[in-house]
C-alpha positions in Angstrom: -42.4 7.5 3.2 -42.8 7.9 7.0 -46.4 8.7 8.0 -46.8 11.6 10.4 -49.4 11.4 13.1 -51.5 14.0 14.8 -50.2 14.8 18.3 -52.2 13.2 21.1 -52.2 13.6 24.9 -49.5 11.3 26.2 -50.8 10.0 29.5 -47.5 8.8 30.9 -45.9 12.1 30.3 -48.9 14.0 31.6 -48.6 12.1 34.9 -44.8 12.6 34.9 -45.2 16.3 34.3 -47.8 16.7 37.1 -45.5 14.8 39.5 -42.6 17.0 38.5 -44.3 20.3 39.1 -45.6 19.1 42.5 -42.1 18.0 43.4 -40.8 21.4 42.5 -43.4 23.1 44.6 -42.7 20.7 47.5 -38.9 21.3 47.1 -39.3 25.0 47.3 -41.7 24.6 50.2 -38.8 23.2 52.3 -35.9 25.1 50.7 -35.6 27.4 53.7 -34.4 24.3 55.6 -31.7 23.5 53.1 -28.4 24.3 54.7 -26.9 25.6 51.5 -29.7 28.0 50.6 -28.7 30.9 52.8 -31.2 33.6 51.7 -33.3 33.2 54.8 -32.1 31.4 57.9 -34.9 29.7 59.8 -35.2 30.0 63.6 -35.8 26.2 63.7 -33.5 24.1 61.6 -34.3 20.6 60.2 -31.8 18.0 59.1 -34.8 15.9 57.9 -36.0 18.4 55.3 -32.4 19.3 54.4 -31.9 15.6 53.5 -35.2 15.4 51.6 -34.4 18.6 49.6 -30.9 17.3 48.8 -32.6 14.2 47.3 -35.2 16.2 45.4 -32.5 18.3 43.8 -31.2 15.3 42.0 -34.3 15.0 39.8 -36.7 17.9 40.0 -35.2 19.9 37.2 -33.7 16.9 35.3 -37.2 15.6 35.0 -38.5 18.8 33.4 -35.7 18.8 30.9 -36.1 15.1 30.2 -39.8 15.7 29.4 -38.8 18.5 27.0 -36.4 16.2 25.1 -38.9 13.4 25.1 -41.7 15.7 23.7 -39.3 17.3 21.2 -38.6 13.9 19.6 -42.3 13.0 19.7 -43.4 16.3 18.1 -40.6 16.6 15.5 -40.0 13.0 14.5 -43.4 11.4 14.9 -45.8 14.3 14.4 -43.9 16.3 11.7 -43.7 19.5 13.8 -40.8 21.9 14.0 -39.8 21.6 10.3 -38.9 25.3 9.9 -36.2 26.7 12.2 -37.4 30.3 12.1 -41.0 29.2 13.0 -39.7 27.0 15.7 -37.5 29.7 17.2 -40.3 32.3 17.1 -42.5 29.8 18.9 -40.0 29.3 21.6 -39.4 33.1 21.9 -43.1 33.5 22.4 -43.5 30.6 24.9 -40.3 31.0 26.9 -38.6 34.4 26.5 -41.7 36.6 26.6 -42.9 34.9 29.8 -39.3 35.3 31.2 -39.3 39.0 30.5 -42.8 39.7 31.7 -42.7 37.6 34.8 -39.2 38.9 35.7 -40.2 42.6 35.4 -43.8 42.6 36.7 -43.7 39.8 39.3 -40.3 38.6 40.5 -38.5 42.0 40.6 -41.3 43.9 42.6 -41.7 41.0 45.1 -38.0 40.7 45.7 -37.7 44.5 46.2 -40.7 44.5 48.5 -39.2 41.6 50.6 -35.7 43.2 50.7 -34.1 40.3 48.9 -30.5 40.2 50.0 -29.1 39.6 46.5 -30.5 42.9 45.2 -29.6 44.9 48.4 -27.6 48.0 47.7 -28.7 48.4 44.1 -31.3 50.5 42.5 -33.9 49.1 40.0 -31.9 50.0 36.9 -28.8 48.4 38.3 -30.7 45.3 39.2 -32.2 45.1 35.7 -28.8 45.6 34.0 -26.7 43.5 36.4 -29.1 40.6 37.1 -32.2 40.4 35.1 -31.1 41.1 31.5 -28.1 38.7 31.7 -30.2 36.2 33.6 -27.6 35.9 36.4 -30.1 36.1 39.4 -33.7 35.8 38.4 -34.7 33.0 40.8 -36.6 30.1 39.2 -36.8 31.9 35.8 -33.3 30.6 35.0 -35.1 27.6 33.6 -36.8 29.5 30.8 -33.4 30.9 29.5 -31.7 27.5 29.8 -34.4 25.4 28.1 -34.7 28.0 25.3 -31.0 27.7 24.6 -31.2 23.9 24.8 -34.0 23.8 22.3 -32.2 26.1 19.8 -28.8 24.4 20.2 -30.2 20.9 19.9 -32.3 21.8 16.9 -29.2 23.2 15.1 -26.9 20.2 16.0 -29.5 17.4 16.0 -28.3 16.0 12.7 -24.7 16.0 13.9 -25.6 14.4 17.2 -27.5 11.6 15.4 -24.7 11.2 12.8 -22.1 10.7 15.5 -24.2 8.0 17.1 -25.6 7.3 20.5 -22.5 6.1 22.5 -20.2 8.9 21.3 -22.8 11.6 21.6 -23.8 10.4 25.1 -20.1 10.5 26.2 -19.5 14.0 24.7 -22.7 15.5 26.2 -22.1 13.8 29.6 -18.5 15.2 29.5 -19.9 18.7 28.9 -22.3 18.2 31.9 -19.4 17.3 34.2 -17.3 20.4 33.3 -20.3 22.8 32.9 -19.5 24.5 36.2 -16.4 26.0 34.4 -18.7 28.0 32.0 -20.2 31.4 32.7 -23.6 32.0 34.4 -24.4 34.8 32.0 -27.6 34.0 30.1 -27.6 30.7 32.0 -25.0 29.2 29.6 -23.6 27.0 32.4 -27.1 25.7 33.2 -28.0 25.0 29.6 -24.7 23.0 29.2 -25.4 21.1 32.4 -29.0 20.2 31.6 -28.4 19.4 27.9 -27.7 15.8 29.0 -31.2 15.3 30.3 -32.8 16.8 27.2 -30.8 14.3 25.1 -31.8 11.5 27.6 -35.5 12.2 27.0 -34.9 12.4 23.3 -33.2 8.9 23.1 -35.7 7.3 25.5 -38.5 8.3 23.2 -36.5 7.3 20.1 -35.9 3.8 21.4 -38.9 3.4 23.6 -40.6 0.7 21.6 -37.4 -1.4 21.6 -36.9 -0.6 25.2 -40.4 -1.6 26.3 -40.2 -5.0 24.4 -37.0 -5.8 26.3 -38.2 -4.8 29.7 -41.6 -6.3 30.3 -42.9 -8.0 33.4 -40.1 -9.1 35.7 -37.4 -7.4 33.6 -39.2 -4.1 34.1 -39.4 -4.7 37.9 -35.7 -5.5 38.0 -34.9 -2.3 36.1 -37.0 -0.2 38.4 -35.5 -1.8 41.5 -32.0 -1.4 40.0 -32.4 2.3 39.2 -33.9 2.8 42.7 -30.8 1.3 44.4 -28.3 3.0 42.1 -29.6 6.5 42.6 -29.0 6.3 46.3 -25.6 4.6 46.0 -24.4 7.3 43.6 -25.9 10.1 45.7 -24.2 8.8 48.9 -20.9 8.4 47.2 -21.0 11.8 45.5 -21.8 13.4 48.9 -18.8 11.7 50.5 -16.4 13.1 47.8 -15.0 16.6 48.6 -14.0 19.2 46.1 -10.4 19.3 47.3 -8.9 19.4 43.8 -9.8 19.1 40.1 -9.8 15.3 40.0 -12.1 15.0 43.0 -14.4 17.6 41.6 -14.7 15.8 38.2 -15.2 12.5 39.9 -17.9 13.9 42.2 -19.7 15.5 39.2 -19.5 12.3 37.2 -21.0 10.2 40.0 -23.6 12.8 40.7 -24.6 12.8 37.0 -25.1 9.0 37.2 -27.3 9.6 40.2 -29.4 12.1 38.4 -29.7 9.9 35.3 -30.7 6.9 37.5 -33.3 8.8 39.4 -34.8 10.4 36.3 -35.1 7.0 34.6 -36.5 5.5 37.8 -39.4 8.0 38.0 -40.1 7.8 34.2 -40.4 4.0 34.5 -42.5 4.1 37.7 -45.0 6.7 36.5 -45.2 5.2 33.0 -46.0 1.8 34.7 -48.6 3.5 36.9 -50.2 5.3 34.0 -50.4 2.0 32.0 -51.8 0.0 34.9 -54.2 2.5 36.5 -56.2 3.9 33.5 -58.5 5.9 35.8 -55.6 8.3 36.6 -55.5 9.3 33.0 -58.9 10.8 33.2 -58.7 12.2 36.7 -59.8 15.8 36.5 -57.5 17.1 39.2 -54.4 15.6 37.7 -55.4 16.8 34.2 -56.0 20.3 35.6 -52.6 20.4 37.3 -50.9 19.1 34.2 -52.6 21.8 32.1 -51.5 24.5 34.7 -48.0 23.1 35.2 -46.2 25.9 33.3 -48.2 28.6 35.0 -47.5 27.0 38.4 -43.8 27.1 37.7 -43.9 30.7 36.6 -45.7 32.1 39.6 -45.0 29.8 42.6 -41.5 30.7 43.7 -41.7 34.4 44.5 -44.6 33.7 46.9 -42.0 31.9 49.1 -40.2 35.2 49.7 -43.4 36.9 50.9 -44.2 34.1 53.4 -40.6 33.6 54.6 -40.2 37.3 55.3 -42.7 36.9 58.1 -42.2 33.4 59.4 -38.6 32.4 58.9 -37.5 33.9 62.3 -40.5 32.5 64.2 -40.3 29.4 66.4 -42.6 27.2 64.2 -42.2 23.5 63.6 -40.9 22.7 60.1 -43.5 20.0 59.9 -46.1 22.7 60.0 -44.3 25.2 57.8 -43.6 22.9 54.8 -47.2 21.6 54.2 -48.6 25.1 54.8 -46.1 26.6 52.4 -46.9 23.9 49.8 -50.6 24.7 49.9 -50.0 28.5 49.9 -47.7 28.7 47.0 -49.6 26.0 44.9 -52.9 27.7 45.4 -51.4 31.2 45.0 -49.8 30.4 41.7 -53.0 28.7 40.4 -55.0 31.8 41.5 -52.7 34.1 39.6 -52.9 31.9 36.5 -56.7 31.9 36.7 -56.8 35.7 36.8 -54.4 36.1 33.9 -56.2 33.6 31.7 -59.5 35.3 32.4 -57.9 38.6 31.3 -57.4 37.9 27.6 -55.0 40.8 27.1 -52.5 39.3 29.6 -52.4 35.8 28.1 -49.1 36.5 26.4 -47.5 36.8 29.8 -47.7 33.0 30.1 -47.1 32.3 26.5 -50.7 31.2 25.9 -51.7 30.2 22.4 -54.9 31.1 20.7 -55.8 27.8 19.3 -56.5 24.5 21.1 -54.5 22.4 18.7 -51.3 24.4 19.2 -51.8 24.4 22.9 -51.6 20.6 23.1 -48.3 20.4 21.3 -46.7 23.5 22.8 -47.8 22.7 26.3 -46.3 19.3 26.2 -43.0 20.8 25.0 -42.5 23.4 27.7 -41.4 20.8 30.3 
């Protein structure tokens, strides 16, 4: 009989999660300079930050989903959690859907209305709620909460089938779904959940085969793998950018190569940060990093709308992007941490961020958010 262990703080994942949330904040700090964004048009454009944001987009959300799949396997298979579907679903409703509803209504909607967000222009509040928020079509960064909730539930229901089919076949089927995910509806973020399901499964199988994987890639082999994934991610990215969506074949080819880029870069950062965590033990007890890891979910919930407030006043000003981006990074990071602090000090509002009442459950659930 397999022995179940008590969940512990996984240092490599903690470092990866901290890196991931800082990358998301950094990416959103420069999003105004991304040519494809279009919500605000900056007075000063920057091809440099447009290129950096294009690269960041290849892994900022795949990393989060990867961590969720990794922790799902760890919690369910190794620690004996998530045994009852109804309990598992209720927990995810509490930790994902309730924060989605609360943050959307009392935070995202008022700020977007106040800053005259172009996507809501011409609609009254009831129309916005019915047309955009309830179906999850345009809720900014909160799309992630709907998508990861759906991924958790679907994977739980089909996990045994996925495992029965086997790794190669499952990987091909799930990758195929990713490639054609753009054909599905955006309502309730169904398209996003299909797209990112691949990275949840990637995290799941990496944890499942991690011991075998580590034994085969020690020392020089690990270095070769890191260098290989580093090179591949840029090759795939460059090739995918060069391919135009002129017809169905080109679109599918472009999506396939872009998927390989995202997988390569996700594995790259997992390997690098796991190696750093193993080599530099002091990082595992660093108070700042542990604090940021603990607050990662709250940072994600509250950071993005602050961007609209800042950009409303500075986007049309002649200010260097090299001043705007670091300033934006500090403002939205500190602002989201400040909001989180106030909420956690106000016990009655803790449900807004899906907080748990017991320390034990916080460790497991926190690790499974991202």
